[in-house]
DRENNURO-608789 format. One record per residue (C-alpha): x negated, y negated, z negated; residue in one letter. Coordinates in nm, 3 decimals, always signed. Each point is the difference from the previous one (the first is absolute). Layout:
N
[[X Y Z] A];
...
This chain:
290
[[-0.032 +0.007 -0.001] X];
[[-0.109 -0.348 +0.114] X];
[[+0.048 -0.230 -0.326] X];
[[+0.000 -0.312 +0.269] X];
[[+0.366 +0.103 +0.104] X];
[[+0.113 +0.024 -0.383] X];
[[-0.126 -0.326 -0.035] X];
[[+0.149 -0.148 +0.297] X];
[[+0.341 +0.180 -0.080] X];
[[-0.016 -0.152 -0.336] X];
[[-0.075 -0.320 +0.145] X];
[[+0.279 -0.022 +0.223] X];
[[+0.265 +0.121 -0.326] X];
[[-0.127 -0.290 -0.139] X];
[[+0.014 -0.266 +0.244] X];
[[+0.292 +0.118 +0.210] X];
[[-0.189 -0.139 +0.284] X];
[[-0.243 +0.165 +0.247] X];
[[-0.104 -0.337 +0.088] X];
[[-0.073 -0.076 -0.368] X];
[[-0.143 +0.334 -0.070] X];
[[-0.257 -0.072 +0.274] X];
[[-0.118 -0.310 -0.123] X];
[[-0.055 +0.097 -0.329] X];
[[-0.196 +0.346 +0.118] X];
[[-0.195 -0.231 +0.270] X];
[[+0.144 +0.242 +0.287] X];
[[+0.230 -0.109 +0.298] X];
[[+0.365 +0.114 +0.023] X];
[[-0.066 +0.239 +0.221] X];
[[-0.233 +0.178 -0.251] X];
[[+0.225 -0.013 -0.283] X];
[[+0.295 +0.131 +0.202] X];
[[-0.233 +0.292 +0.142] X];
[[-0.104 +0.128 -0.349] X];
[[+0.336 -0.024 -0.128] X];
[[+0.136 +0.223 +0.292] X];
[[-0.309 +0.244 -0.068] X];
[[+0.106 +0.039 -0.336] X];
[[+0.373 +0.062 +0.103] X];
[[-0.115 +0.266 +0.240] X];
[[-0.214 +0.170 -0.225] X];
[[+0.285 +0.019 -0.266] X];
[[+0.268 +0.062 +0.260] X];
[[+0.197 -0.235 -0.131] X];
[[+0.093 -0.370 +0.072] X];
[[-0.092 -0.254 -0.307] X];
[[+0.128 -0.304 +0.135] X];
[[+0.279 -0.167 +0.145] X];
[[-0.103 -0.238 +0.252] X];
[[+0.257 -0.268 +0.088] X];
[[-0.114 -0.366 +0.098] X];
[[-0.139 -0.172 -0.304] X];
[[+0.132 +0.234 -0.200] X];
[[-0.209 +0.316 -0.065] X];
[[+0.121 +0.225 -0.310] X];
[[-0.094 +0.334 -0.130] X];
[[+0.213 +0.286 +0.098] X];
[[+0.083 +0.235 -0.324] X];
[[-0.278 +0.220 +0.108] X];
[[-0.258 -0.322 +0.038] X];
[[+0.141 -0.094 -0.375] X];
[[-0.112 +0.365 -0.110] X];
[[-0.301 -0.036 +0.186] X];
[[-0.106 -0.278 -0.224] X];
[[-0.071 +0.158 -0.322] X];
[[-0.186 +0.242 +0.138] X];
[[-0.243 -0.243 +0.253] X];
[[-0.056 -0.187 -0.338] X];
[[-0.125 +0.340 -0.173] X];
[[-0.194 +0.122 +0.299] X];
[[-0.221 -0.349 -0.004] X];
[[-0.021 -0.031 -0.360] X];
[[-0.136 +0.358 -0.043] X];
[[-0.253 -0.068 +0.295] X];
[[-0.124 -0.331 -0.138] X];
[[-0.069 +0.199 -0.360] X];
[[-0.173 +0.293 +0.219] X];
[[-0.213 -0.269 +0.182] X];
[[-0.087 -0.151 -0.341] X];
[[-0.029 +0.335 -0.186] X];
[[-0.235 +0.179 +0.245] X];
[[-0.252 -0.290 +0.045] X];
[[-0.053 -0.044 -0.410] X];
[[-0.384 -0.108 -0.037] X];
[[-0.212 +0.199 -0.230] X];
[[+0.100 -0.256 -0.296] X];
[[+0.329 +0.143 +0.055] X];
[[+0.164 +0.328 -0.068] X];
[[+0.340 -0.061 +0.017] X];
[[+0.291 -0.249 +0.082] X];
[[+0.328 -0.144 -0.195] X];
[[+0.294 -0.134 +0.179] X];
[[+0.155 -0.231 -0.221] X];
[[+0.353 -0.132 +0.101] X];
[[+0.198 -0.293 -0.178] X];
[[+0.284 -0.268 +0.059] X];
[[-0.156 -0.409 +0.071] X];
[[+0.156 -0.074 -0.357] X];
[[-0.265 +0.276 -0.166] X];
[[-0.320 -0.110 +0.188] X];
[[+0.060 -0.364 -0.121] X];
[[+0.149 +0.071 -0.329] X];
[[-0.229 +0.300 -0.094] X];
[[-0.217 +0.159 +0.226] X];
[[-0.197 -0.259 +0.163] X];
[[-0.155 -0.089 -0.320] X];
[[-0.124 +0.369 -0.071] X];
[[-0.099 +0.078 +0.339] X];
[[-0.400 -0.078 -0.049] X];
[[-0.023 +0.153 -0.338] X];
[[+0.207 +0.347 +0.114] X];
[[-0.289 -0.004 +0.337] X];
[[-0.251 -0.065 -0.252] X];
[[+0.109 +0.260 -0.244] X];
[[+0.066 +0.316 +0.256] X];
[[-0.347 +0.009 +0.145] X];
[[-0.017 +0.247 +0.316] X];
[[+0.380 -0.097 +0.052] X];
[[+0.090 -0.177 +0.284] X];
[[+0.342 -0.192 -0.003] X];
[[+0.225 -0.065 +0.254] X];
[[+0.300 -0.288 -0.094] X];
[[+0.339 -0.032 +0.145] X];
[[+0.234 -0.273 -0.029] X];
[[+0.361 +0.212 +0.008] X];
[[+0.355 -0.024 -0.024] X];
[[+0.157 +0.232 -0.250] X];
[[+0.145 +0.250 +0.252] X];
[[-0.301 +0.025 +0.210] X];
[[-0.249 +0.068 -0.324] X];
[[+0.299 +0.285 -0.082] X];
[[-0.003 +0.151 +0.347] X];
[[-0.399 -0.013 +0.000] X];
[[+0.002 +0.187 -0.335] X];
[[+0.186 +0.267 +0.106] X];
[[-0.178 +0.025 +0.310] X];
[[-0.322 +0.030 -0.187] X];
[[-0.180 -0.302 +0.201] X];
[[-0.004 -0.203 -0.325] X];
[[-0.161 +0.077 -0.346] X];
[[+0.135 -0.251 -0.259] X];
[[+0.308 -0.200 +0.033] X];
[[+0.000 -0.292 -0.233] X];
[[+0.344 -0.150 -0.100] X];
[[+0.231 -0.192 -0.212] X];
[[+0.300 +0.232 +0.103] X];
[[-0.177 +0.345 +0.043] X];
[[+0.181 +0.278 +0.210] X];
[[+0.119 +0.348 -0.164] X];
[[-0.148 +0.269 +0.232] X];
[[-0.059 +0.342 -0.112] X];
[[-0.328 +0.141 -0.012] X];
[[-0.140 -0.351 -0.058] X];
[[-0.138 -0.149 -0.304] X];
[[+0.074 -0.353 -0.151] X];
[[-0.198 -0.206 -0.251] X];
[[+0.059 -0.363 -0.169] X];
[[-0.344 -0.165 +0.051] X];
[[+0.070 -0.359 -0.092] X];
[[+0.274 -0.303 -0.044] X];
[[+0.030 -0.312 +0.149] X];
[[+0.153 -0.267 -0.218] X];
[[+0.249 -0.223 +0.232] X];
[[+0.012 -0.346 -0.122] X];
[[+0.246 -0.280 +0.138] X];
[[-0.178 -0.291 +0.063] X];
[[+0.023 -0.372 +0.157] X];
[[-0.218 -0.256 +0.137] X];
[[+0.260 -0.268 -0.037] X];
[[-0.088 -0.050 -0.372] X];
[[+0.166 +0.188 -0.290] X];
[[+0.327 +0.133 +0.063] X];
[[+0.269 +0.175 -0.179] X];
[[+0.166 +0.282 +0.189] X];
[[+0.320 -0.208 +0.045] X];
[[-0.223 -0.292 +0.170] X];
[[-0.145 +0.241 +0.226] X];
[[+0.313 +0.005 +0.192] X];
[[-0.053 -0.329 +0.123] X];
[[-0.351 +0.047 +0.145] X];
[[-0.140 +0.249 +0.262] X];
[[+0.025 +0.370 -0.057] X];
[[-0.273 +0.261 +0.156] X];
[[+0.147 +0.352 -0.035] X];
[[-0.296 +0.270 +0.015] X];
[[+0.090 +0.355 +0.061] X];
[[-0.089 +0.153 -0.309] X];
[[+0.184 +0.353 +0.079] X];
[[+0.322 +0.164 -0.102] X];
[[+0.015 -0.015 -0.372] X];
[[-0.112 -0.405 +0.032] X];
[[+0.270 -0.059 +0.253] X];
[[+0.267 +0.145 -0.214] X];
[[-0.131 -0.160 -0.341] X];
[[-0.007 -0.310 +0.235] X];
[[+0.342 +0.018 +0.089] X];
[[+0.120 +0.057 -0.340] X];
[[-0.192 -0.284 -0.235] X];
[[-0.105 -0.230 +0.251] X];
[[+0.357 -0.084 +0.254] X];
[[-0.065 -0.378 -0.126] X];
[[-0.323 -0.014 +0.227] X];
[[+0.051 -0.153 +0.338] X];
[[+0.025 +0.136 +0.328] X];
[[-0.367 +0.062 +0.080] X];
[[-0.159 -0.202 +0.265] X];
[[-0.241 +0.243 +0.076] X];
[[+0.002 +0.361 -0.048] X];
[[-0.316 +0.227 +0.019] X];
[[-0.178 +0.309 -0.100] X];
[[-0.341 -0.166 -0.108] X];
[[-0.034 -0.185 -0.319] X];
[[-0.306 -0.195 +0.157] X];
[[+0.214 -0.120 +0.293] X];
[[+0.235 -0.126 -0.254] X];
[[-0.261 -0.174 -0.234] X];
[[-0.134 -0.181 +0.284] X];
[[+0.363 -0.136 +0.089] X];
[[+0.066 -0.078 -0.374] X];
[[-0.349 -0.204 +0.005] X];
[[+0.071 -0.209 +0.308] X];
[[+0.383 -0.022 +0.003] X];
[[+0.097 +0.015 -0.371] X];
[[+0.253 +0.250 -0.149] X];
[[+0.002 +0.303 -0.232] X];
[[-0.043 +0.371 +0.081] X];
[[-0.083 +0.311 -0.220] X];
[[-0.387 +0.063 +0.052] X];
[[-0.231 +0.235 -0.172] X];
[[-0.121 -0.119 -0.336] X];
[[-0.376 +0.043 +0.078] X];
[[+0.037 -0.203 +0.332] X];
[[+0.162 -0.307 -0.166] X];
[[-0.178 -0.014 -0.337] X];
[[-0.300 -0.232 +0.151] X];
[[+0.272 -0.222 +0.159] X];
[[+0.188 -0.025 -0.320] X];
[[-0.305 -0.079 -0.236] X];
[[-0.036 -0.287 +0.293] X];
[[+0.301 -0.158 -0.017] X];
[[+0.098 +0.107 +0.375] X];
[[+0.241 +0.268 -0.111] X];
[[+0.235 -0.006 -0.278] X];
[[+0.177 +0.257 -0.180] X];
[[+0.406 -0.030 +0.035] X];
[[+0.173 -0.028 -0.342] X];
[[+0.245 +0.308 -0.084] X];
[[-0.137 +0.226 +0.279] X];
[[-0.165 +0.316 -0.120] X];
[[-0.279 +0.163 +0.096] X];
[[+0.100 +0.320 +0.230] X];
[[-0.193 +0.279 +0.021] X];
[[-0.089 +0.231 +0.267] X];
[[-0.123 +0.349 -0.031] X];
[[-0.308 +0.088 +0.262] X];
[[+0.017 +0.370 +0.084] X];
[[-0.208 +0.244 +0.198] X];
[[+0.157 +0.289 +0.223] X];
[[-0.228 +0.279 +0.134] X];
[[+0.057 +0.344 +0.127] X];
[[-0.105 +0.256 -0.249] X];
[[-0.191 +0.230 +0.211] X];
[[-0.210 -0.249 +0.178] X];
[[-0.345 +0.127 +0.086] X];
[[-0.123 -0.340 -0.114] X];
[[+0.194 -0.010 -0.359] X];
[[-0.332 -0.017 -0.179] X];
[[-0.042 -0.331 +0.181] X];
[[+0.357 -0.104 -0.028] X];
[[-0.004 +0.061 -0.405] X];
[[-0.335 -0.154 -0.056] X];
[[+0.146 -0.311 +0.189] X];
[[+0.307 +0.005 -0.207] X];
[[-0.204 +0.020 -0.339] X];
[[-0.214 -0.279 +0.151] X];
[[+0.273 -0.219 +0.072] X];
[[+0.199 +0.082 -0.361] X];
[[-0.323 -0.131 -0.184] X];
[[-0.014 -0.323 +0.241] X];
[[+0.352 -0.057 -0.141] X];
[[-0.075 +0.052 -0.364] X];
[[-0.276 -0.226 +0.045] X];
[[+0.217 -0.296 +0.148] X];
[[+0.228 +0.065 -0.306] X];
[[-0.287 -0.019 -0.244] X];
[[-0.077 -0.336 +0.193] X];
[[+0.333 -0.142 -0.016] X];
[[+0.016 +0.079 -0.396] X];
[[-0.358 -0.151 -0.078] X];
């Protein structure tokens, strides 16, 4: 199987346009059309319904999306795995959502790398459904999530907690006063969204909805407003008076979980990574209490 055929199929699926896919792939439109036709011939089915300015995947094309992504992910992992240097004996693939990277893992990644000598890390920013699928397909070693999937034969371990504080750049405000100011909604997962709907219905409709706390923080600092952001991220800005805690809004804790397949042949490295993440979180907690 030529992986270029799969890459072209995925790009056409994403853009819904042969011309735009050709531009993004630095190919001619006829080359894109030829590659898609080759893949359809190999599979014996049509993958797209071709109408003028309206390219839509067929039912077979929709089913092919997940398989194409899985094959390309496995191929990229295989290339990295077989080309490990003499100083690296194995590879771990870690997946997490954008909010996990910003709020938790990015600050631990350098320490994780240094604490796992001989291990090459492959990191992916993935939606929850893609992480779950890749875990089941065994193309992902570790999934890190606020709302971990419950899967048979998979272990789930709590490795840390993120304290979310409602902060404002518009000066000291009460919770009720926030309704008169901009609000930025960060997606902190299902449990957070339920609590948010129950306890914070007085907040205004968000002017920005994002899955990245760093995007939210930049927006708040540059445009004014309030948002729920990680304590470690806002602490220096609170100390300098650039941000203020909103009076009457309690911190919301979000537990961070690791999910992994219990029969993974990289289990020793996975357990070592989990132990290291736990120690890092304990060190952070001790720093907060100091």
